[in-house]
KOLDOTI-765742 format. One record per residue (C-alpha): residue number from 1; residue in three letters; x, z, y. Coordinates in nm, 2 decimals, padded with zeros to 4 digits, m for minus. Example, Ala and Ser with C-alpha at 12.3 -4.5 7.8 and 13.67 -1.06 7.14 Angstrom:
2
<r 1 'ALA' <01.23 00.78 m00.45>>
<r 2 'SER' <01.37 00.71 m00.11>>
***
This chain:
447
<r 1 'MET' <00.49 07.88 00.11>>
<r 2 'ILE' <00.50 07.59 m00.17>>
<r 3 'GLU' <00.15 07.53 m00.07>>
<r 4 'SER' <00.21 07.53 00.28>>
<r 5 'LYS' <00.50 07.30 00.22>>
<r 6 'ASN' <00.29 07.05 00.03>>
<r 7 'ALA' <00.05 07.08 00.30>>
<r 8 'ARG' <00.29 06.97 00.58>>
<r 9 'ASN' <00.43 06.70 00.36>>
<r 10 'PHE' <00.09 06.56 00.31>>
<r 11 'MET' <m00.01 06.57 00.68>>
<r 12 'VAL' <00.32 06.39 00.74>>
<r 13 'PHE' <00.21 06.10 00.50>>
<r 14 'ALA' <m00.13 06.13 00.61>>
<r 15 'VAL' <m00.02 06.07 01.00>>
<r 16 'GLY' <00.24 05.78 00.84>>
<r 17 'TRP' <00.02 05.61 00.67>>
<r 18 'GLU' <m00.25 05.61 00.94>>
<r 19 'SER' <00.03 05.43 01.18>>
<r 20 'ILE' <00.10 05.20 00.92>>
<r 21 'MET' <m00.25 05.09 00.89>>
<r 22 'THR' <m00.32 05.08 01.28>>
<r 23 'LEU' <m00.02 04.87 01.31>>
<r 24 'ARG' <m00.14 04.59 01.07>>
<r 25 'ILE' <m00.50 04.63 01.21>>
<r 26 'LEU' <m00.32 04.54 01.55>>
<r 27 'LEU' <m00.15 04.25 01.42>>
<r 28 'LEU' <m00.41 04.09 01.24>>
<r 29 'LEU' <m00.62 04.15 01.58>>
<r 30 'PHE' <m00.33 04.02 01.76>>
<r 31 'SER' <m00.31 03.69 01.52>>
<r 32 'SER' <m00.69 03.63 01.55>>
<r 33 'ILE' <m00.66 03.61 01.92>>
<r 34 'LEU' <m00.34 03.37 01.89>>
<r 35 'ALA' <m00.56 03.15 01.69>>
<r 36 'SER' <m00.88 03.19 01.91>>
<r 37 'SER' <m00.66 03.12 02.19>>
<r 38 'ALA' <m00.53 02.82 02.00>>
<r 39 'GLU' <m00.85 02.68 01.94>>
<r 40 'ALA' <m00.98 02.74 02.32>>
<r 41 'GLN' <m00.71 02.52 02.41>>
<r 42 'ALA' <m00.78 02.23 02.18>>
<r 43 'ALA' <m00.97 01.99 02.39>>
<r 44 'LEU' <m01.21 01.68 02.31>>
<r 45 'TRP' <m01.19 01.40 02.54>>
<r 46 'ARG' <m01.45 01.13 02.50>>
<r 47 'VAL' <m01.37 00.74 02.59>>
<r 48 'PRO' <m01.53 00.58 02.84>>
<r 49 'SER' <m01.76 00.87 02.96>>
<r 50 'GLN' <m01.49 01.12 03.05>>
<r 51 'CYS' <m01.22 00.90 03.06>>
<r 52 'PRO' <m01.25 00.52 03.15>>
<r 53 'THR' <m01.00 00.39 02.88>>
<r 54 'VAL' <m00.81 00.44 02.56>>
<r 55 'GLN' <m00.50 00.49 02.74>>
<r 56 'ALA' <m00.68 00.72 02.99>>
<r 57 'GLY' <m00.79 00.94 02.68>>
<r 58 'ILE' <m00.45 00.97 02.57>>
<r 59 'ASP' <m00.30 01.05 02.88>>
<r 60 'SER' <m00.54 01.35 02.90>>
<r 61 'ALA' <m00.49 01.50 02.57>>
<r 62 'VAL' <m00.22 01.74 02.46>>
<r 63 'ALA' <m00.12 01.81 02.14>>
<r 64 'GLY' <m00.39 01.95 01.88>>
<r 65 'ASP' <m00.65 01.76 02.14>>
<r 66 'THR' <m00.84 01.48 02.01>>
<r 67 'VAL' <m00.97 01.14 02.20>>
<r 68 'LEU' <m01.31 01.09 02.09>>
<r 69 'VAL' <m01.36 00.69 02.17>>
<r 70 'ALA' <m01.75 00.58 02.17>>
<r 71 'CYS' <m01.83 00.27 01.97>>
<r 72 'GLY' <m01.75 m00.07 02.13>>
<r 73 'GLU' <m01.47 m00.34 02.24>>
<r 74 'TYR' <m01.20 m00.21 02.47>>
<r 75 'LEU' <m00.97 m00.47 02.60>>
<r 76 'GLU' <m00.65 m00.31 02.64>>
<r 77 'TRP' <m00.30 m00.34 02.51>>
<r 78 'GLY' <00.05 m00.18 02.53>>
<r 79 'ILE' <m00.13 00.13 02.48>>
<r 80 'GLU' <00.12 00.45 02.42>>
<r 81 'MET' <m00.01 00.70 02.17>>
<r 82 'LYS' <00.13 01.07 02.20>>
<r 83 'SER' <00.22 01.30 01.92>>
<r 84 'GLY' <m00.02 01.56 01.75>>
<r 85 'ILE' <m00.32 01.43 01.92>>
<r 86 'CYS' <m00.60 01.24 01.68>>
<r 87 'LEU' <m00.73 00.89 01.83>>
<r 88 'ARG' <m01.09 00.86 01.64>>
<r 89 'SER' <m01.36 00.64 01.69>>
<r 90 'GLU' <m01.72 00.86 01.69>>
<r 91 'THR' <m01.82 00.74 01.35>>
<r 92 'GLY' <m01.45 00.73 01.21>>
<r 93 'GLU' <m01.54 00.38 01.06>>
<r 94 'ALA' <m01.34 00.08 01.17>>
<r 95 'PHE' <m01.61 m00.11 01.28>>
<r 96 'CYS' <m01.73 00.13 01.52>>
<r 97 'VAL' <m01.43 00.05 01.76>>
<r 98 'THR' <m01.23 m00.24 01.84>>
<r 99 'ILE' <m00.93 m00.22 02.09>>
<r 100 'ASN' <m00.84 m00.61 02.17>>
<r 101 'ALA' <m00.49 m00.68 02.34>>
<r 102 'GLN' <m00.65 m01.06 02.39>>
<r 103 'LYS' <m00.30 m01.15 02.32>>
<r 104 'GLN' <m00.16 m01.03 02.66>>
<r 105 'GLY' <00.06 m00.81 02.43>>
<r 106 'ARG' <00.09 m00.56 02.16>>
<r 107 'VAL' <m00.19 m00.34 02.11>>
<r 108 'LEU' <m00.04 m00.01 02.02>>
<r 109 'HIS' <00.33 00.18 02.05>>
<r 110 'CYS' <00.39 00.48 01.85>>
<r 111 'GLU' <00.77 00.63 01.86>>
<r 112 'ASP' <00.87 00.97 01.80>>
<r 113 'LEU' <00.54 01.08 01.65>>
<r 114 'ASP' <00.47 01.36 01.42>>
<r 115 'GLY' <00.29 01.42 01.09>>
<r 116 'THR' <00.00 01.60 01.29>>
<r 117 'THR' <m00.06 01.23 01.47>>
<r 118 'ARG' <m00.39 01.08 01.33>>
<r 119 'ILE' <m00.56 00.75 01.40>>
<r 120 'GLU' <m00.91 00.70 01.25>>
<r 121 'GLY' <m01.18 00.46 01.24>>
<r 122 'ILE' <m00.99 00.20 01.49>>
<r 123 'THR' <m00.97 m00.16 01.48>>
<r 124 'PHE' <m00.68 m00.33 01.63>>
<r 125 'THR' <m00.71 m00.70 01.70>>
<r 126 'GLY' <m00.59 m00.99 01.95>>
<r 127 'GLY' <m00.21 m00.85 01.97>>
<r 128 'ALA' <00.04 m01.10 02.03>>
<r 129 'VAL' <00.43 m01.03 02.06>>
<r 130 'ALA' <00.67 m01.32 02.10>>
<r 131 'GLY' <01.01 m01.20 02.21>>
<r 132 'ASP' <01.33 m01.32 02.13>>
<r 133 'SER' <01.43 m01.01 01.95>>
<r 134 'TYR' <01.32 m00.66 01.79>>
<r 135 'PRO' <01.12 m00.48 01.91>>
<r 136 'TRP' <00.97 m00.71 02.18>>
<r 137 'ASN' <00.87 m00.96 01.87>>
<r 138 'ALA' <00.74 m00.70 01.62>>
<r 139 'GLY' <00.44 m00.53 01.51>>
<r 140 'ALA' <00.18 m00.68 01.77>>
<r 141 'GLY' <m00.11 m00.45 01.61>>
<r 142 'VAL' <00.09 m00.14 01.61>>
<r 143 'LEU' <00.49 m00.07 01.61>>
<r 144 'CYS' <00.58 00.26 01.47>>
<r 145 'VAL' <00.94 00.40 01.50>>
<r 146 'GLY' <01.08 00.74 01.42>>
<r 147 'SER' <00.70 00.82 01.32>>
<r 148 'SER' <00.49 01.00 01.07>>
<r 149 'VAL' <00.14 00.88 01.21>>
<r 150 'VAL' <m00.17 00.90 00.96>>
<r 151 'PHE' <m00.37 00.62 00.96>>
<r 152 'GLN' <m00.72 00.65 00.84>>
<r 153 'ASP' <m01.01 00.39 00.77>>
<r 154 'CYS' <m00.84 00.15 01.06>>
<r 155 'ALA' <m00.83 m00.24 01.03>>
<r 156 'PHE' <m00.58 m00.48 01.18>>
<r 157 'VAL' <m00.72 m00.82 01.23>>
<r 158 'GLU' <m00.61 m01.15 01.38>>
<r 159 'ASN' <m00.26 m01.02 01.52>>
<r 160 'ALA' <00.05 m01.26 01.57>>
<r 161 'ALA' <00.42 m01.18 01.61>>
<r 162 'GLY' <00.70 m01.41 01.65>>
<r 163 'GLY' <00.91 m01.18 01.46>>
<r 164 'GLY' <00.81 m00.93 01.20>>
<r 165 'GLY' <00.48 m00.79 01.10>>
<r 166 'GLY' <00.17 m00.94 01.30>>
<r 167 'ALA' <00.00 m00.60 01.21>>
<r 168 'LEU' <00.21 m00.33 01.17>>
<r 169 'ARG' <00.59 m00.28 01.23>>
<r 170 'MET' <00.74 00.03 01.11>>
<r 171 'ALA' <01.15 00.13 01.18>>
<r 172 'VAL' <01.24 00.45 01.04>>
<r 173 'SER' <00.93 00.55 00.97>>
<r 174 'SER' <00.69 00.74 00.72>>
<r 175 'PRO' <00.32 00.67 00.81>>
<r 176 'ILE' <00.05 00.72 00.58>>
<r 177 'LEU' <m00.25 00.47 00.55>>
<r 178 'THR' <m00.55 00.54 00.39>>
<r 179 'GLY' <m00.85 00.30 00.33>>
<r 180 'CYS' <m00.71 00.04 00.58>>
<r 181 'VAL' <m00.77 m00.33 00.62>>
<r 182 'PHE' <m00.50 m00.59 00.68>>
<r 183 'SER' <m00.68 m00.96 00.75>>
<r 184 'ASP' <m00.57 m01.29 00.90>>
<r 185 'ASN' <m00.23 m01.10 01.05>>
<r 186 'VAL' <00.08 m01.38 01.13>>
<r 187 'ALA' <00.45 m01.34 01.19>>
<r 188 'TRP' <00.78 m01.48 01.10>>
<r 189 'ASN' <00.83 m01.23 00.81>>
<r 190 'GLY' <00.58 m01.00 00.67>>
<r 191 'GLY' <00.24 m01.15 00.80>>
<r 192 'ALA' <00.04 m00.82 00.77>>
<r 193 'ILE' <00.35 m00.53 00.75>>
<r 194 'TYR' <00.71 m00.52 00.80>>
<r 195 'CYS' <00.89 m00.21 00.72>>
<r 196 'SER' <01.25 m00.14 00.77>>
<r 197 'ALA' <01.45 00.15 00.66>>
<r 198 'SER' <01.07 00.32 00.60>>
<r 199 'SER' <00.89 00.52 00.34>>
<r 200 'PRO' <00.51 00.42 00.43>>
<r 201 'GLU' <00.22 00.54 00.19>>
<r 202 'PHE' <m00.06 00.29 00.10>>
<r 203 'ARG' <m00.36 00.43 m00.06>>
<r 204 'ARG' <m00.65 00.22 m00.15>>
<r 205 'CYS' <m00.58 m00.06 00.11>>
<r 206 'SER' <m00.66 m00.40 00.12>>
<r 207 'LEU' <m00.42 m00.71 00.27>>
<r 208 'THR' <m00.62 m01.06 00.24>>
<r 209 'ASP' <m00.56 m01.40 00.43>>
<r 210 'ASN' <m00.20 m01.30 00.59>>
<r 211 'PHE' <00.03 m01.55 00.65>>
<r 212 'ALA' <00.44 m01.58 00.69>>
<r 213 'GLY' <00.67 m01.86 00.83>>
<r 214 'ILE' <00.91 m01.74 00.60>>
<r 215 'HIS' <00.89 m01.42 00.36>>
<r 216 'GLY' <00.60 m01.20 00.26>>
<r 217 'GLY' <00.27 m01.35 00.34>>
<r 218 'GLY' <00.16 m00.99 00.27>>
<r 219 'VAL' <00.40 m00.74 00.31>>
<r 220 'TYR' <00.80 m00.75 00.38>>
<r 221 'CYS' <01.05 m00.47 00.29>>
<r 222 'SER' <01.41 m00.44 00.37>>
<r 223 'ALA' <01.69 m00.21 00.48>>
<r 224 'SER' <01.64 00.06 00.23>>
<r 225 'SER' <01.29 00.09 00.28>>
<r 226 'SER' <01.10 00.26 m00.01>>
<r 227 'PRO' <00.71 00.22 00.05>>
<r 228 'ASP' <00.43 00.36 m00.22>>
<r 229 'PHE' <00.11 00.14 m00.30>>
<r 230 'GLU' <m00.16 00.29 m00.48>>
<r 231 'ASP' <m00.48 00.10 m00.57>>
<r 232 'CYS' <m00.43 m00.19 m00.32>>
<r 233 'VAL' <m00.53 m00.50 m00.31>>
<r 234 'LEU' <m00.31 m00.82 m00.19>>
<r 235 'SER' <m00.51 m01.15 m00.21>>
<r 236 'ARG' <m00.49 m01.49 m00.06>>
<r 237 'ASN' <m00.19 m01.43 00.15>>
<r 238 'SER' <00.06 m01.68 00.15>>
<r 239 'ALA' <00.43 m01.75 00.25>>
<r 240 'THR' <00.72 m01.95 00.16>>
<r 241 'VAL' <00.89 m01.67 m00.02>>
<r 242 'GLY' <00.67 m01.37 m00.16>>
<r 243 'GLY' <00.30 m01.47 m00.11>>
<r 244 'GLY' <00.17 m01.12 m00.17>>
<r 245 'MET' <00.49 m00.89 m00.16>>
<r 246 'TYR' <00.84 m00.96 m00.05>>
<r 247 'GLY' <01.11 m00.71 m00.11>>
<r 248 'GLN' <01.49 m00.70 m00.01>>
<r 249 'GLY' <01.72 m00.42 m00.06>>
<r 250 'SER' <01.44 m00.18 m00.16>>
<r 251 'SER' <01.26 00.02 m00.38>>
<r 252 'SER' <00.90 00.00 m00.42>>
<r 253 'THR' <00.64 00.19 m00.64>>
<r 254 'LEU' <00.31 00.04 m00.69>>
<r 255 'THR' <00.00 00.16 m00.90>>
<r 256 'GLY' <m00.28 00.03 m00.99>>
<r 257 'CYS' <m00.26 m00.29 m00.76>>
<r 258 'VAL' <m00.41 m00.61 m00.74>>
<r 259 'PHE' <m00.24 m00.92 m00.66>>
<r 260 'SER' <m00.47 m01.24 m00.65>>
<r 261 'TRP' <m00.49 m01.55 m00.52>>
<r 262 'ASN' <m00.14 m01.55 m00.35>>
<r 263 'SER' <00.08 m01.83 m00.26>>
<r 264 'ALA' <00.45 m01.95 m00.20>>
<r 265 'ASP' <00.72 m02.16 m00.31>>
<r 266 'ASP' <00.89 m01.90 m00.47>>
<r 267 'GLY' <00.74 m01.59 m00.64>>
<r 268 'GLY' <00.36 m01.61 m00.55>>
<r 269 'GLY' <00.31 m01.27 m00.63>>
<r 270 'MET' <00.59 m01.11 m00.52>>
<r 271 'GLN' <00.93 m01.16 m00.49>>
<r 272 'LEU' <01.22 m00.91 m00.55>>
<r 273 'ARG' <01.58 m00.97 m00.42>>
<r 274 'ASP' <01.86 m00.72 m00.48>>
<r 275 'ALA' <01.55 m00.49 m00.50>>
<r 276 'THR' <01.40 m00.22 m00.74>>
<r 277 'ALA' <01.01 m00.18 m00.82>>
<r 278 'ASN' <00.81 00.04 m01.03>>
<r 279 'LEU' <00.48 m00.12 m01.10>>
<r 280 'SER' <00.26 00.09 m01.31>>
<r 281 'GLY' <m00.11 m00.08 m01.40>>
<r 282 'CYS' <m00.09 m00.38 m01.17>>
<r 283 'THR' <m00.27 m00.68 m01.18>>
<r 284 'PHE' <m00.15 m01.05 m01.14>>
<r 285 'LEU' <m00.47 m01.31 m01.13>>
<r 286 'LEU' <m00.48 m01.66 m01.03>>
<r 287 'ASN' <m00.16 m01.66 m00.83>>
<r 288 'SER' <00.08 m01.96 m00.77>>
<r 289 'ALA' <00.43 m02.08 m00.66>>
<r 290 'ASP' <00.65 m02.34 m00.75>>
<r 291 'TYR' <00.89 m02.09 m00.92>>
<r 292 'GLY' <00.73 m01.78 m01.07>>
<r 293 'GLY' <00.37 m01.79 m01.02>>
<r 294 'GLY' <00.32 m01.38 m01.03>>
<r 295 'LEU' <00.64 m01.25 m01.01>>
<r 296 'TYR' <01.00 m01.36 m00.92>>
<r 297 'CYS' <01.29 m01.16 m00.98>>
<r 298 'TYR' <01.62 m01.25 m00.80>>
<r 299 'ASP' <01.98 m01.11 m00.76>>
<r 300 'ASP' <01.99 m00.81 m00.97>>
<r 301 'SER' <01.64 m00.70 m00.93>>
<r 302 'SER' <01.56 m00.52 m01.22>>
<r 303 'PRO' <01.18 m00.41 m01.20>>
<r 304 'VAL' <01.02 m00.16 m01.43>>
<r 305 'LEU' <00.66 m00.30 m01.54>>
<r 306 'MET' <00.41 m00.08 m01.76>>
<r 307 'ASN' <00.06 m00.17 m01.85>>
<r 308 'CYS' <00.04 m00.44 m01.63>>
<r 309 'THR' <m00.17 m00.76 m01.67>>
<r 310 'PHE' <m00.06 m01.12 m01.56>>
<r 311 'PHE' <m00.38 m01.36 m01.59>>
<r 312 'GLY' <m00.40 m01.75 m01.49>>
<r 313 'ASN' <m00.06 m01.73 m01.30>>
<r 314 'SER' <00.07 m02.07 m01.23>>
<r 315 'GLY' <00.45 m02.17 m01.17>>
<r 316 'LYS' <00.46 m02.55 m01.15>>
<r 317 'MET' <00.87 m02.55 m01.20>>
<r 318 'GLY' <00.91 m02.25 m01.42>>
<r 319 'GLY' <00.78 m01.91 m01.50>>
<r 320 'GLY' <00.39 m01.92 m01.48>>
<r 321 'GLY' <00.41 m01.56 m01.52>>
<r 322 'MET' <00.75 m01.42 m01.42>>
<r 323 'ILE' <01.10 m01.55 m01.38>>
<r 324 'CYS' <01.40 m01.41 m01.35>>
<r 325 'MET' <01.73 m01.51 m01.27>>
<r 326 'TYR' <02.10 m01.43 m01.15>>
<r 327 'GLY' <02.15 m01.05 m01.34>>
<r 328 'SER' <01.77 m00.96 m01.30>>
<r 329 'SER' <01.66 m00.77 m01.62>>
<r 330 'PRO' <01.35 m00.63 m01.60>>
<r 331 'GLU' <01.19 m00.40 m01.84>>
<r 332 'LEU' <00.80 m00.49 m01.99>>
<r 333 'GLY' <00.64 m00.21 m02.14>>
<r 334 'ASN' <00.26 m00.26 m02.31>>
<r 335 'THR' <00.22 m00.56 m02.06>>
<r 336 'ILE' <00.00 m00.87 m02.09>>
<r 337 'ILE' <00.12 m01.24 m01.98>>
<r 338 'ALA' <m00.15 m01.47 m02.06>>
<r 339 'PHE' <m00.30 m01.80 m02.02>>
<r 340 'SER' <m00.07 m01.92 m01.74>>
<r 341 'LEU' <m00.19 m02.26 m01.57>>
<r 342 'ALA' <00.14 m02.38 m01.56>>
<r 343 'GLY' <00.51 m02.25 m01.66>>
<r 344 'GLU' <00.58 m02.03 m01.94>>
<r 345 'ALA' <00.52 m01.66 m01.98>>
<r 346 'LEU' <00.85 m01.51 m01.86>>
<r 347 'ALA' <01.16 m01.79 m01.75>>
<r 348 'THR' <01.53 m01.65 m01.77>>
<r 349 'TYR' <01.83 m01.78 m01.62>>
<r 350 'GLN' <02.11 m01.57 m01.64>>
<r 351 'SER' <01.95 m01.25 m01.71>>
<r 352 'ASP' <01.85 m01.02 m01.99>>
<r 353 'PRO' <01.50 m00.88 m01.97>>
<r 354 'LEU' <01.39 m00.60 m02.21>>
<r 355 'LEU' <01.01 m00.61 m02.32>>
<r 356 'SER' <00.85 m00.38 m02.54>>
<r 357 'CYS' <00.47 m00.34 m02.71>>
<r 358 'CYS' <00.41 m00.67 m02.51>>
<r 359 'ASP' <00.14 m01.00 m02.53>>
<r 360 'LEU' <00.28 m01.30 m02.42>>
<r 361 'TYR' <m00.01 m01.55 m02.55>>
<r 362 'ALA' <m00.13 m01.91 m02.44>>
<r 363 'ASN' <00.08 m01.97 m02.14>>
<r 364 'GLN' <00.08 m02.33 m02.05>>
<r 365 'GLY' <00.48 m02.37 m02.07>>
<r 366 'GLY' <00.51 m02.17 m02.38>>
<r 367 'ASP' <00.50 m01.73 m02.47>>
<r 368 'TRP' <00.81 m01.62 m02.66>>
<r 369 'VAL' <01.06 m01.91 m02.55>>
<r 370 'GLY' <01.40 m01.92 m02.41>>
<r 371 'ASP' <01.62 m01.62 m02.38>>
<r 372 'ILE' <01.31 m01.36 m02.54>>
<r 373 'ALA' <01.23 m01.57 m02.78>>
<r 374 'GLY' <01.38 m01.32 m03.03>>
<r 375 'GLN' <01.21 m01.03 m02.93>>
<r 376 'LEU' <00.87 m01.15 m03.09>>
<r 377 'GLY' <00.79 m00.93 m03.38>>
<r 378 'THR' <01.01 m00.66 m03.27>>
<r 379 'ASN' <00.95 m00.34 m03.08>>
<r 380 'GLY' <00.56 m00.37 m03.10>>
<r 381 'ASN' <00.55 m00.74 m02.95>>
<r 382 'ILE' <00.28 m00.99 m03.00>>
<r 383 'SER' <00.16 m01.33 m02.92>>
<r 384 'LEU' <m00.22 m01.28 m03.02>>
<r 385 'ASP' <m00.52 m01.31 m02.78>>
<r 386 'PRO' <m00.56 m01.05 m02.59>>
<r 387 'MET' <m00.98 m01.08 m02.64>>
<r 388 'PHE' <m01.04 m01.01 m02.25>>
<r 389 'CYS' <m01.40 m00.94 m02.21>>
<r 390 'ASP' <m01.49 m01.24 m02.02>>
<r 391 'PRO' <m01.17 m01.47 m01.86>>
<r 392 'ALA' <m01.39 m01.74 m01.77>>
<r 393 'LYS' <m01.51 m01.50 m01.48>>
<r 394 'ASN' <m01.18 m01.29 m01.45>>
<r 395 'ASP' <m01.32 m00.97 m01.63>>
<r 396 'LEU' <m00.98 m00.88 m01.79>>
<r 397 'HIS' <m01.11 m00.56 m01.99>>
<r 398 'LEU' <m01.06 m00.56 m02.35>>
<r 399 'ARG' <m01.30 m00.61 m02.66>>
<r 400 'GLY' <m01.31 m00.34 m02.89>>
<r 401 'LYS' <m01.14 m00.57 m03.16>>
<r 402 'SER' <m00.86 m00.67 m02.93>>
<r 403 'SER' <m00.49 m00.64 m03.05>>
<r 404 'CYS' <m00.39 m00.46 m02.71>>
<r 405 'ALA' <m00.64 m00.20 m02.77>>
<r 406 'PRO' <m00.44 00.14 m02.82>>
<r 407 'TRP' <m00.30 00.19 m03.18>>
<r 408 'THR' <m00.44 m00.16 m03.27>>
<r 409 'PRO' <m00.26 m00.35 m03.57>>
<r 410 'PRO' <m00.07 m00.52 m03.61>>
<r 411 'ASN' <00.12 m00.28 m03.39>>
<r 412 'PRO' <m00.02 00.04 m03.42>>
<r 413 'GLU' <00.28 00.23 m03.28>>
<r 414 'CYS' <00.16 00.10 m02.93>>
<r 415 'ASP' <m00.07 00.24 m02.69>>
<r 416 'LEU' <m00.31 00.04 m02.45>>
<r 417 'ILE' <m00.14 m00.27 m02.35>>
<r 418 'GLY' <m00.22 m00.40 m02.02>>
<r 419 'ALA' <m00.36 m00.26 m01.69>>
<r 420 'TRP' <m00.74 m00.28 m01.81>>
<r 421 'PRO' <m00.91 m00.05 m02.07>>
<r 422 'VAL' <m01.11 m00.14 m02.36>>
<r 423 'GLY' <m01.51 m00.20 m02.23>>
<r 424 'CYS' <m01.71 m00.48 m02.13>>
<r 425 'GLY' <m02.00 m00.50 m01.93>>
<r 426 'THR' <m01.79 m00.38 m01.60>>
<r 427 'THR' <m01.71 m00.57 m01.26>>
<r 428 'ALA' <m01.51 m00.85 m01.26>>
<r 429 'VAL' <m01.22 m00.95 m01.06>>
<r 430 'SER' <m01.37 m01.20 m00.79>>
<r 431 'ALA' <m01.22 m01.32 m00.43>>
<r 432 'PRO' <m01.32 m01.11 m00.18>>
<r 433 'ASP' <m01.49 m01.33 00.13>>
<r 434 'LYS' <m01.38 m01.41 00.44>>
<r 435 'SER' <m01.50 m01.11 00.64>>
<r 436 'PRO' <m01.31 m00.81 00.72>>
<r 437 'ALA' <m01.44 m00.56 00.50>>
<r 438 'SER' <m01.34 m00.17 00.43>>
<r 439 'TRP' <m01.14 m00.12 00.12>>
<r 440 'SER' <m01.41 00.00 m00.10>>
<r 441 'SER' <m01.63 m00.32 m00.07>>
<r 442 'VAL' <m01.29 m00.53 m00.13>>
<r 443 'LYS' <m01.15 m00.28 m00.43>>
<r 444 'SER' <m01.50 m00.28 m00.60>>
<r 445 'LEU' <m01.47 m00.64 m00.67>>
<r 446 'PHE' <m01.17 m00.55 m00.92>>
<r 447 'ARG' <m01.28 m00.27 m01.11>>
***
């Protein structure tokens, strides 16, 4: 009886286990069928062989589809992007496909698009908007509203906006831009980029030769925006205020970025007003302004700078490297401010900056002067030649015997000072040429 009962129990268990395994196999088959069905539904729309225009390709596509554009120039404007699709040039490189609005309006409009929306290898040019107010006067290249579009290896060249954002205007958006180029764009504010209440991410992007009538030749960020820049180059941009970048009421993060040859009346490289910023490993090179050649902090702006290098900047009326005014109290750690061509290393007015492990040296208007004079010799602060490898050629790497090398006397408590490590013979920082280029070709000039 016991054996019979055990046999029956085993048979029940076996039947139950077989049912479970059968159900699992059916579920796996069903999932596979669904995945295959989804793949089968994704379509490729070719422009112009299947669809005559870029807009026609987008109109034909649904979420998950790709609009593949053959190399060439497309004379279109007012294009409406669609959520969840990928718009891509056939090579994935910006020089392959150019969409030229011929100054007839905005090139592309992105509204309420989710993070699965992608734009790859497209050049946006010839956009022009000059309305009386937002949004009609903003984002001549691309306008993003409530969108999280991914831009990969795109170029924004020669677009002009009567309001904000010659190349790109963002409102309540979080786009991600990687390897993108912004060149020769013009606007009243934010010559290339204007962000409002937005959190964009920029990776390995270059902004060169952009112009703003008032704020932010390269970038303008306001209204609680929190942009994040990594390994970006801002070069030869100009504005009245904030030649490279202007931030007001914003909180920016910049890592490994280079500000070079930018110019403005105030804040040649960057100006912050009632704003915060975290800068790590950034370089301010040969920027110029009346006040604050490299960086101008104003109205309670207290950025944190770590391992940054300021070299050859000019503040004709004050602050060759930096100027801090009206309650702005930045913190500088392991930072070099050297060889300013005009103005002192760090000028202050009604502000209280704090420096540690910093080297201020050979600035035309003085080094440890004014309100910061008492900080020399404390907290690892020094005034010694940083011994750049080749300053005449803007090679800001350090020689092995530099006092800014890690853990080196007379400040053995300090790690590396400045943005560039020890090691000569690498590529110096030099100005990119006027022609639009890929990010990699621009950034290579700075390493």
